N, CA, C and O atoms as a MOPAC input file, in Angstrom:
PM7 MOZYME 1SCF
protein

 N    115.64700 1    84.80200 1    94.56300 1
 C    114.25000 1    84.63700 1    94.86100 1
 C    113.59000 1    86.02200 1    94.88000 1
 O    114.13100 1    86.97800 1    95.43600 1
 N    112.44200 1    86.10200 1    94.27600 1
 C    111.70300 1    87.36700 1    94.20900 1
 C    111.04000 1    87.66900 1    95.54500 1
 O    110.65100 1    86.76300 1    96.28100 1
 N    110.92000 1    88.93900 1    95.84000 1
 C    110.24800 1    89.37400 1    97.05900 1
 C    108.86700 1    89.91800 1    96.71500 1
 O    108.63300 1    90.42600 1    95.61900 1
 N    107.97400 1    89.80100 1    97.66400 1
 C    106.63000 1    90.34200 1    97.49500 1
 C    106.64800 1    91.78400 1    97.96300 1
 O    107.11500 1    92.08500 1    99.06100 1
 N    106.14000 1    92.66800 1    97.13000 1
 C    106.12100 1    94.08800 1    97.46900 1
 C    104.97500 1    94.44400 1    98.39400 1
 O    103.90500 1    93.83800 1    98.34500 1
 N    105.21400 1    95.43700 1    99.24000 1
 C    104.19100 1    95.93400 1   100.15900 1
 C    103.44700 1    97.07600 1    99.46900 1
 O    104.07300 1    97.97100 1    98.90100 1
 N    102.11700 1    97.05000 1    99.51700 1
 C    101.30300 1    98.10500 1    98.92800 1
 C    100.99400 1    99.13200 1   100.00100 1
 O    100.46300 1    98.79800 1   101.06000 1
 N    101.32300 1   100.35700 1    99.72800 1
 C    101.08800 1   101.42900 1   100.69600 1
 C     99.62900 1   101.84900 1   100.68400 1
 O     98.98500 1   101.85900 1    99.63500 1
 N     99.12100 1   102.18900 1   101.83300 1
 C     97.71700 1   102.59700 1   101.99600 1
 C     97.38200 1   103.82100 1   101.15800 1
 O     96.30000 1   103.89800 1   100.57600 1
 N     98.29400 1   104.77200 1   101.09300 1
 C     98.03500 1   106.03300 1   100.39500 1
 C     97.83300 1   105.84200 1    98.89000 1
 O     97.10100 1   106.61400 1    98.27000 1
 N     98.46100 1   104.83900 1    98.29700 1
 C     98.35100 1   104.63000 1    96.86100 1
 C     97.30200 1   103.60800 1    96.45900 1
 O     97.17400 1   103.28700 1    95.27700 1
 N     96.55200 1   103.09400 1    97.42100 1
 C     95.58300 1   102.04100 1    97.13700 1
 C     94.35100 1   102.58500 1    96.41600 1
 O     93.86500 1   103.67400 1    96.72100 1
 N     93.86200 1   101.81200 1    95.46100 1
 C     92.64300 1   102.16500 1    94.72700 1
 C     91.79100 1   100.91500 1    94.55200 1
 O     92.28200 1    99.79400 1    94.68400 1
 N     90.52900 1   101.11400 1    94.25800 1
 C     89.62600 1   100.01300 1    93.93000 1
 C     89.50500 1    98.97500 1    95.03500 1
 O     89.26600 1    99.30900 1    96.19600 1
 N     89.67400 1    97.70800 1    94.65800 1
 C     89.52700 1    96.58100 1    95.57600 1
 C     90.53300 1    96.65600 1    96.73000 1
 O     90.21600 1    96.31400 1    97.86900 1
 N     91.71900 1    97.09900 1    96.42100 1
 C     92.75200 1    97.21500 1    97.45500 1
 C     92.38900 1    98.27900 1    98.47700 1
 O     92.61100 1    98.09100 1    99.67400 1
 N     91.84200 1    99.37700 1    98.02600 1
 C     91.41700 1   100.43000 1    98.95000 1
 C     90.28900 1    99.93300 1    99.84600 1
 O     90.26700 1   100.22700 1   101.04100 1
 N     89.35200 1    99.18000 1    99.27400 1
 C     88.25500 1    98.62000 1   100.06900 1
 C     88.79400 1    97.63000 1   101.10700 1
 O     88.27200 1    97.55300 1   102.22000 1
 N     89.82900 1    96.87800 1   100.74800 1
 C     90.44900 1    95.95800 1   101.69100 1
 C     91.02700 1    96.72500 1   102.87800 1
 O     90.80900 1    96.34000 1   104.02600 1
 N     91.75300 1    97.79500 1   102.61400 1
 C     92.33300 1    98.58700 1   103.69300 1
 C     91.24800 1    99.21400 1   104.56500 1
 O     91.38900 1    99.25800 1   105.78700 1
 N     90.18100 1    99.69200 1   103.96100 1
 C     89.07600 1   100.26300 1   104.72700 1
 C     88.42700 1    99.21300 1   105.63100 1
 O     88.08700 1    99.49900 1   106.77900 1
 N     88.25900 1    97.99900 1   105.10600 1
 C     87.67200 1    96.91400 1   105.90000 1
 C     88.60000 1    96.51900 1   107.04600 1
 O     88.13800 1    96.28600 1   108.16300 1
 N     89.89500 1    96.44300 1   106.78200 1
 C     90.86100 1    96.10700 1   107.83200 1
 C     90.83900 1    97.16500 1   108.92400 1
 O     90.87400 1    96.83900 1   110.11100 1
 N     90.78100 1    98.42300 1   108.52800 1
 C     90.73700 1    99.50300 1   109.51300 1
 C     89.44700 1    99.45500 1   110.32600 1
 O     89.45600 1    99.74900 1   111.52100 1
 N     88.34500 1    99.08800 1   109.68700 1
 C     87.07000 1    99.00900 1   110.39900 1
 C     87.05200 1    97.85100 1   111.39300 1
 O     86.55900 1    98.00400 1   112.51100 1
 N     87.58200 1    96.69900 1   110.99800 1
 C     87.54800 1    95.52300 1   111.86300 1
 C     88.66600 1    95.49400 1   112.89800 1
 O     88.46200 1    95.04300 1   114.02500 1
 N     89.84200 1    95.97300 1   112.51600 1
 C     91.01000 1    95.84800 1   113.38300 1
 C     91.47700 1    97.16800 1   113.97800 1
 O     92.31600 1    97.18900 1   114.87800 1
 N     90.93300 1    98.26300 1   113.47700 1
 C     91.34900 1    99.56900 1   113.95900 1
 C     92.53100 1   100.15800 1   113.20800 1
 O     92.87600 1   101.32400 1   113.40100 1
 N     93.14100 1    99.37000 1   112.37000 1
 C     94.27400 1    99.80700 1   111.54200 1
 C     94.48000 1    98.78400 1   110.43700 1
 O     93.85300 1    97.72400 1   110.44000 1
 N     95.34900 1    99.09700 1   109.50100 1
 C     95.69800 1    98.15000 1   108.43900 1
 C     97.10900 1    97.63700 1   108.72900 1
 O     98.08600 1    98.29900 1   108.38000 1
 N     97.23000 1    96.46800 1   109.36400 1
 C     98.53900 1    95.93900 1   109.71300 1
 C     99.41300 1    95.69600 1   108.47300 1
 O     98.90200 1    95.54400 1   107.36300 1
 N    100.72500 1    95.66200 1   108.67900 1
 C    101.64900 1    95.41400 1   107.57800 1
 C    101.33300 1    94.11900 1   106.84300 1
 O    101.51200 1    94.03100 1   105.62800 1
 N    100.86300 1    93.11600 1   107.57700 1
 C    100.49200 1    91.83400 1   106.97400 1
 C     99.51900 1    92.04200 1   105.81300 1
 O     99.64600 1    91.40300 1   104.76900 1
 N     98.55100 1    92.93300 1   106.00000 1
 C     97.56800 1    93.18700 1   104.95000 1
 C     98.13500 1    94.05400 1   103.83300 1
 O     97.59700 1    94.04700 1   102.72600 1
 N     99.18500 1    94.78400 1   104.08700 1
 C     99.84900 1    95.55000 1   103.03000 1
 C    100.53600 1    94.60900 1   102.04900 1
 O    100.64600 1    94.91600 1   100.86200 1
 N    100.99200 1    93.47400 1   102.54000 1
 C    101.56600 1    92.46600 1   101.65400 1
 C    100.47400 1    91.62100 1   101.00900 1
 O    100.54100 1    91.30500 1    99.82100 1
 N     99.46700 1    91.25800 1   101.80200 1
 C     98.36200 1    90.46500 1   101.25400 1
 C     97.55500 1    91.22800 1   100.21000 1
 O     96.84700 1    90.61600 1    99.41100 1
 N     97.65100 1    92.54300 1   100.20500 1
 C     96.90100 1    93.35100 1    99.23800 1
 C     97.30000 1    93.03700 1    97.80600 1
 O     96.59700 1    93.42300 1    96.87200 1
 N     98.41300 1    92.34600 1    97.61800 1
 C     98.78800 1    91.88900 1    96.27900 1
 C     97.79200 1    90.86000 1    95.76200 1
 O     97.67400 1    90.65200 1    94.55400 1
 N     97.08300 1    90.22300 1    96.67000 1
 C     96.02900 1    89.27400 1    96.32500 1
 C     94.80400 1    89.59500 1    97.18400 1
 O     94.57900 1    88.94200 1    98.20300 1
 N     94.00700 1    90.59500 1    96.78400 1
 C     92.87800 1    91.03900 1    97.60800 1
 C     91.89200 1    89.93000 1    97.97400 1
 O     91.29800 1    89.97300 1    99.05200 1
 N     91.70700 1    88.94700 1    97.10600 1
 C     90.77200 1    87.86200 1    97.41100 1
 C     91.24500 1    87.08100 1    98.63800 1
 O     90.45000 1    86.80000 1    99.53600 1
 N     92.50800 1    86.73600 1    98.68300 1
 C     93.05200 1    86.00700 1    99.83100 1
 C     92.96200 1    86.86700 1   101.08700 1
 O     92.59400 1    86.37800 1   102.15400 1
 N     93.29400 1    88.13000 1   100.96000 1
 C     93.24300 1    89.03300 1   102.10200 1
 C     91.82300 1    89.16300 1   102.64400 1
 O     91.62300 1    89.18400 1   103.85900 1
 N     90.83700 1    89.24900 1   101.75600 1
 C     89.43700 1    89.37100 1   102.19900 1
 C     88.98300 1    88.10500 1   102.91600 1
 O     88.14600 1    88.17500 1   103.81600 1
 N     89.52400 1    86.94500 1   102.52900 1
 C     89.16000 1    85.69900 1   103.18700 1
 C     89.77300 1    85.61200 1   104.58300 1
 O     89.15300 1    85.06200 1   105.49400 1
 N     90.96100 1    86.13800 1   104.76000 1
 C     91.64400 1    86.06200 1   106.04400 1
 C     91.22600 1    87.15200 1   107.02400 1
 O     91.37600 1    86.98200 1   108.23400 1
 N     90.71300 1    88.24700 1   106.52900 1
 C     90.36600 1    89.38200 1   107.39400 1
 C     89.34300 1    89.02100 1   108.46500 1
 O     89.57400 1    89.34600 1   109.63000 1
 N     88.22800 1    88.37100 1   108.14200 1
 C     87.26300 1    88.02100 1   109.20000 1
 C     87.86600 1    87.06200 1   110.24400 1
 O     87.59600 1    87.20000 1   111.43700 1
 N     88.66400 1    86.11200 1   109.80600 1
 C     89.31500 1    85.19000 1   110.73300 1
 C     90.24800 1    85.95100 1   111.66700 1
 O     90.24900 1    85.71400 1   112.87500 1
 N     91.02500 1    86.84500 1   111.12400 1
 C     91.94500 1    87.64700 1   111.91200 1
 C     91.19000 1    88.50300 1   112.92000 1
 O     91.61900 1    88.62900 1   114.06700 1
 N     90.08300 1    89.08600 1   112.51000 1
 C     89.28400 1    89.92400 1   113.41200 1
 C     88.74100 1    89.10500 1   114.57700 1
 O     88.73400 1    89.57500 1   115.71400 1
 N     88.28700 1    87.89000 1   114.30600 1
 C     87.76900 1    87.02500 1   115.37000 1
 C     88.88800 1    86.64500 1   116.33200 1
 O     88.69600 1    86.66700 1   117.54800 1
 N     90.02900 1    86.30300 1   115.80500 1
 C     91.15300 1    85.90300 1   116.65300 1
 C     91.68100 1    87.05400 1   117.50500 1
 O     92.29200 1    86.82400 1   118.54800 1
 N     91.45200 1    88.27800 1   117.07100 1
 C     91.92700 1    89.43400 1   117.81200 1
 C     90.99800 1    89.83500 1   118.95300 1
 O     91.36800 1    90.66400 1   119.78400 1
 N     89.80000 1    89.26100 1   119.00700 1
 C     88.87400 1    89.60200 1   120.07800 1
 C     89.33300 1    89.00300 1   121.39800 1
 O     90.09400 1    88.03600 1   121.41600 1
 N     88.88200 1    89.56200 1   122.47200 1
 C     89.28400 1    89.08100 1   123.79100 1
 C     88.75400 1    87.68400 1   124.07400 1
 O     89.37400 1    86.92900 1   124.82400 1
 N     87.61900 1    87.32900 1   123.48600 1
 C     87.04100 1    86.01700 1   123.71900 1
 C     87.90700 1    84.90400 1   123.12400 1
 O     87.92300 1    83.78600 1   123.63900 1
 N     88.61500 1    85.20300 1   122.05900 1
 C     89.43500 1    84.19200 1   121.39600 1
 C     90.79500 1    84.01300 1   122.06200 1
 O     91.52500 1    83.07900 1   121.73100 1
 N     91.14000 1    84.88600 1   122.98500 1
 C     92.46900 1    84.80300 1   123.62500 1
 C     92.48500 1    83.87500 1   124.78300 1
 O     93.52400 1    83.70000 1   125.41900 1

């Protein structure tokens, strides 16, 4: 079975770099989860706002 590769923040460009910047802005960092999701930036961008809401104190 093939494994999904993790994209490192330092090598990110274009849409992937914007994803990492957005994750850092909303979450304070780019979690490993988003390093794997960066293989599909569209999916990652859809999950980022949901993740940010769930991480707030009001959602806990």
